[in-house]
C-alpha positions in Angstrom: -1.5 103.5 123.7 1.0 102.8 120.9 0.7 100.3 118.0 2.3 97.4 119.9 0.1 97.7 122.9 -3.0 98.2 120.7 -2.4 95.0 118.7 -1.7 93.1 121.9 -5.0 94.3 123.4 -7.1 93.8 120.3 -5.7 90.3 120.0 -6.6 89.2 123.5 -10.0 91.0 123.4 -9.4 92.6 126.7 -11.8 94.8 128.6 -10.2 97.9 127.1 -13.1 98.2 124.7 -11.0 97.3 121.6 -12.9 94.6 119.8 -12.1 92.6 116.7 -15.6 93.2 115.7 -14.4 96.6 114.4 -11.8 94.9 112.2 -11.9 91.1 112.2 -9.2 91.1 109.5 -6.6 92.5 112.0 -6.4 89.2 113.9 -3.4 88.0 111.9 -1.4 91.1 112.9 -1.6 90.5 116.6 1.2 88.8 118.6 -1.2 85.8 119.0 -1.9 85.7 115.3 1.7 86.0 114.3 2.7 83.2 116.8 0.4 80.7 115.0 2.5 81.0 111.8 6.0 81.3 113.3 8.4 79.4 111.1 6.1 79.6 108.1 7.1 81.0 104.8 5.4 82.7 101.8 7.3 83.1 98.6 6.4 86.3 96.8 6.5 87.4 93.2 6.2 91.1 92.6 4.4 92.1 89.4 5.2 95.7 88.6 8.0 96.7 91.0 7.8 100.4 90.3 7.6 102.9 93.2 4.6 101.3 94.9 5.9 97.8 94.3 9.3 98.7 95.8 7.5 100.2 98.8 5.9 96.8 99.4 9.2 95.1 98.9 10.8 97.2 101.7 7.9 96.3 104.0 8.1 92.6 103.1 11.7 92.7 104.4 10.3 93.4 107.8 7.9 90.4 107.7 9.6 87.2 109.0 7.3 84.9 107.0 7.9 86.7 103.6 10.6 85.9 101.0 10.8 87.6 97.6 11.7 85.0 95.0 10.6 86.6 91.7 10.2 90.0 90.0 8.5 91.0 86.8 8.4 94.3 84.9 8.6 95.1 81.2 10.3 98.4 81.9 14.0 97.5 82.5 14.8 100.4 84.9 12.2 99.3 87.3 13.3 95.7 87.2 16.9 96.8 87.7 16.0 99.0 90.7 13.9 96.2 92.3 16.6 93.7 91.7 18.9 95.7 94.0 16.3 95.2 96.8 16.0 91.5 96.2 19.2 90.4 94.4 18.4 86.7 94.7 15.0 86.9 93.0 14.4 85.7 89.5 13.6 88.3 87.0 11.0 88.2 84.3 9.6 90.6 81.7 6.4 88.7 81.1 4.1 88.2 84.1 2.8 84.9 82.7 6.3 83.4 83.0 6.3 84.5 86.7 2.9 82.8 87.2 4.3 79.6 85.7 7.1 79.6 88.3 6.3 76.9 90.9 8.4 78.6 93.5 6.0 81.5 93.7 3.2 81.1 96.3 1.7 84.6 96.1 1.9 87.7 94.0 1.6 91.4 94.6 0.2 93.2 91.6 1.3 96.9 91.5 0.8 97.7 87.8 -1.3 100.4 86.0 -5.0 100.2 86.8 -6.1 98.9 83.4 -4.0 95.7 83.9 -5.3 94.8 87.4 -8.3 92.6 86.3 -6.5 90.4 83.7 -3.4 89.9 85.8 -5.5 89.0 88.9 -7.7 86.6 87.1 -4.6 84.9 85.6 -2.9 84.7 88.9 -5.8 83.1 90.6 -6.2 80.7 87.8 -2.5 79.8 88.2 -3.2 78.9 91.9 -1.4 82.0 93.3 -2.6 84.0 96.3 -3.1 87.7 95.3 -2.7 91.1 96.7 -3.7 93.6 94.0 -3.1 97.3 94.5 -6.1 99.7 94.6 -8.2 100.7 93.0 -9.3 97.2 92.3 -10.0 97.5 88.6 -10.7 99.9 85.7 -14.5 99.3 85.6 -17.1 98.3 88.1 -17.9 95.2 86.1 -14.3 94.1 86.3 -14.4 94.6 90.1 -17.4 92.2 90.3 -15.6 89.7 88.1 -12.5 89.8 90.2 -14.5 89.5 93.4 -16.4 86.5 92.2 -13.2 84.8 90.9 -11.5 85.4 94.3 -14.4 83.8 96.2 -14.4 80.8 93.9 -10.7 80.3 93.8 -10.1 79.1 97.3 -7.0 81.4 97.4 -6.4 84.4 99.6 -7.3 87.6 97.8 -6.5 91.1 99.2 -6.8 94.5 97.6 -4.3 97.1 98.9 -6.7 99.2 101.1 -4.0 99.6 103.8 -6.2 101.9 106.0 -8.2 98.9 106.9 -5.1 97.7 108.8 -3.9 101.0 110.3 -4.3 100.7 114.1 -5.2 104.4 114.4 -8.1 103.9 112.0 -9.2 100.7 113.7 -9.3 102.4 117.1 -11.3 105.3 115.8 -13.8 103.2 113.8 -14.4 101.0 116.9 -15.3 104.1 118.9 -17.4 105.6 116.2 -19.4 102.4 115.6 -20.1 102.2 119.3 -21.5 105.8 119.3 -18.9 107.1 121.7 -18.8 110.5 119.9 -22.5 110.7 119.1 -24.0 110.1 115.7 -22.0 110.7 112.5 -23.3 113.8 110.8 -20.7 114.2 108.0 -17.6 112.7 106.4 -15.0 114.9 104.7 -12.2 113.7 102.5 -9.8 115.8 100.4 -6.5 115.6 98.7 -4.8 118.7 97.4 -1.4 119.0 95.6 0.3 121.6 93.5 2.1 119.8 90.7 1.3 118.5 87.3 1.2 114.8 88.4 3.8 114.0 85.7 6.9 111.9 85.9 10.0 112.6 83.9 10.1 110.7 80.6 13.5 109.7 79.1 12.0 109.3 75.6 8.7 110.6 74.1 7.7 107.1 73.1 7.5 106.2 76.8 5.1 109.1 77.7 2.0 106.9 78.0 3.8 104.1 79.7 5.3 106.2 82.4 2.5 108.8 82.7 -0.3 106.3 82.4 -2.3 108.0 85.2 -3.0 111.0 82.9 -4.6 109.0 80.1 -8.1 107.7 80.0 -7.3 104.4 78.4 -5.2 103.3 81.4 -6.5 105.4 84.3 -9.6 106.9 85.9 -7.6 109.8 87.3 -8.0 111.3 90.7 -11.0 109.2 91.7 -9.1 105.9 91.3 -5.7 107.1 92.3 -6.6 109.2 95.3 -10.3 108.9 96.3 -9.9 105.1 96.5 -7.8 105.6 99.6 -10.5 107.6 101.4 -14.0 106.7 100.3 -14.3 103.6 102.4 -14.2 105.8 105.5 -17.9 106.6 105.2 -19.0 103.0 104.7 -16.7 101.8 107.5 -17.9 104.4 110.0 -21.6 104.3 109.2 -21.9 100.6 108.4 -24.0 101.3 105.3 -23.5 102.1 101.6 -24.2 105.4 99.8 -27.4 105.6 97.9 -26.2 108.1 95.3 -23.3 110.2 94.1 -23.1 113.5 92.3 -20.2 115.8 91.4 -18.3 117.9 88.9 -14.8 117.6 87.4 -12.8 119.7 85.0 -9.5 120.8 83.6 -9.0 123.9 85.7 -5.3 124.5 85.4 -3.3 121.7 83.7 -4.5 122.0 80.1 -1.6 120.0 78.7 -3.3 117.2 76.8 -4.1 115.0 79.8 -7.3 113.1 79.5 -8.3 112.9 83.2 -9.6 115.8 85.3 -7.2 117.9 87.4 -10.0 119.0 89.7 -12.9 117.0 91.1 -15.6 117.4 93.7 -18.1 114.7 94.7 -20.9 114.2 97.2 -22.0 110.7 98.3 -25.2 110.5 100.2 -26.1 107.7 102.7 -29.6 106.3 103.5 -29.7 108.3 106.8 -29.0 111.6 104.9 -25.4 111.9 105.9 -23.2 113.3 103.2 -19.6 112.3 102.5 -17.4 114.5 100.2 -14.3 113.9 98.3 -12.4 116.8 96.7 -9.1 117.0 94.9 -7.2 119.8 93.3 -3.7 119.5 92.0 -2.9 123.2 91.5 -3.1 124.3 95.2 -1.7 122.3 98.1 -2.5 124.6 101.1 -4.9 122.1 102.8 -2.9 119.0 101.9 -4.7 115.7 102.6 -7.4 115.3 105.1 -9.9 112.7 106.2 -12.4 113.7 108.9 -15.4 112.1 110.6 -17.8 114.7 112.0 -19.9 113.5 114.9 -22.3 115.4 117.2 -19.9 115.4 120.1 -16.5 115.4 118.4 -14.5 115.6 115.2 -12.0 112.8 114.3 -9.1 113.8 112.1 -8.1 110.4 110.7 -5.2 111.6 108.7 -3.8 113.7 111.6 -4.6 111.1 114.2 -6.5 113.4 116.7 -9.8 113.8 118.3 -11.4 117.2 118.8 -14.2 117.6 121.3 -17.2 119.8 120.5 -17.2 120.8 124.2 -13.5 121.1 125.1 -12.4 121.6 128.8 -12.6 125.2 130.0 -9.4 127.2 129.6 -7.6 128.8 132.5 -8.9 132.1 133.9 -6.2 134.2 132.2 -6.6 132.4 128.9 -10.4 132.9 129.0 -9.9 136.6 129.8 -7.5 137.0 126.9 -10.0 135.2 124.6 -12.8 137.5 125.7 -10.7 140.6 125.0 -9.6 139.3 121.6 -13.1 138.2 120.5 -15.1 140.9 122.3 -13.5 144.3 123.2 -11.4 144.5 120.1 -13.9 142.8 117.7 -15.2 144.6 114.6 -18.7 144.2 115.8 -18.0 146.5 118.8 -16.2 149.3 116.9 -18.0 149.2 113.6 -21.4 147.9 114.7 -21.5 145.3 111.9 -24.3 142.8 111.8 -22.1 139.9 110.9 -18.8 138.6 112.3 -16.8 135.6 111.1 -17.6 132.5 113.0 -14.2 131.0 114.0 -13.5 127.3 114.3 -12.7 125.4 117.5 -9.4 126.2 119.3 -9.4 122.8 120.9 -5.8 121.4 120.5 -7.2 117.9 120.4 -6.1 114.5 121.8 -3.9 112.1 119.9 -5.7 108.9 118.8 -2.6 106.7 119.4 0.5 108.6 120.6 3.7 107.3 119.0 2.0 105.3 116.4 3.7 105.4 113.0 3.0 103.9 109.5 -0.1 103.7 107.4 -1.2 100.1 107.8 0.8 98.8 104.9 3.1 96.6 107.1 0.1 95.3 109.0 -1.7 94.5 105.7 1.3 92.3 104.6 1.4 90.6 108.0 -2.3 89.8 107.7 -1.9 88.6 104.1 0.9 86.2 105.2 -1.1 85.0 108.1 -4.2 84.3 105.9 -2.1 82.4 103.4 -0.3 80.2 106.0 -3.6 79.5 107.9 -5.6 79.1 104.7 -8.3 81.5 106.0 -9.5 84.5 104.0 -10.2 87.2 106.7 -13.9 88.2 106.9 -15.0 91.5 105.2 -11.6 92.6 104.0 -12.4 91.8 100.3 -15.9 93.2 100.6 -14.7 96.5 102.1 -12.1 96.8 99.3 -14.7 95.9 96.7 -17.1 98.7 97.6 -14.2 101.2 98.1 -13.3 100.6 94.5 -16.8 100.4 93.1 -17.8 103.7 94.6 -14.8 105.6 93.4 -15.5 104.3 89.9 -19.2 105.3 90.2 -18.1 108.7 91.3 -15.9 109.0 88.2 -18.9 108.0 86.0 -21.0 110.7 87.7 -18.3 113.3 86.9 -18.1 112.2 83.3 -21.9 112.1 82.7 -22.7 115.1 85.0 -25.5 113.1 86.5 -26.7 111.8 89.9 -25.9 108.1 89.9 -26.9 105.1 92.0 -25.2 101.7 92.1 -26.8 99.2 89.7 -28.3 96.2 91.5 -26.2 93.7 89.6 -23.1 95.2 91.2 -24.2 94.8 94.7 -22.7 92.0 96.8 -24.0 90.4 100.0 -22.4 92.8 102.4 -23.9 95.7 104.4 
């Protein structure tokens, strides 16, 4: 079942077992949801049209209800590049001037992390609908302030957790929450790269502006730039919040004056004892990026889009014989009499979650955002999921910095889960 068929089925709540209860925020992406806003228009201002902002601009071009009318960046090369994507849009170098523009209905904020809170609060106060990139804010307290402001404003407020809108993830989470693979026993997340995470700088005085991710005053490092994509997987799959987080971080390889760790490992523990891990190393890329839900009866590779059964179908007779020869007759244990042999992983080739599906949910997120604005309805749970996704990556960073086991303070809990 491809993306188009999936959205059609989930929109009509057919007997296929795909229910909006798994992701009620996806309703605006379905053919039925999009039909309700046909002919509507949302005029966008892009605040921070760098690489991520321009990615959103390209996706907006595929949304019939979206029009880009304004751009803002205080770095001229970014503004110039974005202007080529939206030549008719007004250009500003101060975001407050863009917020004063009555032609702007909604803004996408894709600026460095430390600016998210102030810009979001100002945009909501100016009466604009807001889609702010993840992570939500620089501190947990700022996340709470933004959440409350969004709820009070009467405006639509999204945070850019695009996995919430990826049909592959929706389908998997629906099955997991129904217990179709048995209970969840572990959640694994990792993101490995092999580069210094730097961008080229045309002048030394632009180092901190361009490479802001490497400096503590502007960034929380790998936890807010990478973990924020993945940590909601556990909460979403289990329907509960972690009770504690612990971990360690360090400067393992890139000892170049950066102020955020180049290697992190964290463990989040849920009330039922299930652990969720997040690891990131940026000096070895062999394993790449992975997101896996381990259930008693199957493993779901979210990033790869495949299911792997714990009890795969038997192989053909010849393949079984070959396997026995490889693992028995010619094994070290037979010839050398060793008391230990490596326990190999499953050879199950797996089954595709949604054959032919492409994209990462970013387009669906923008479709849902436009639908929410034009119908005046904030989708249920989408802001709450994003809030906790951000708060727990920030709590993880605090655990790394303090080298302590931490729990979420009661004053940062919201009425969700």
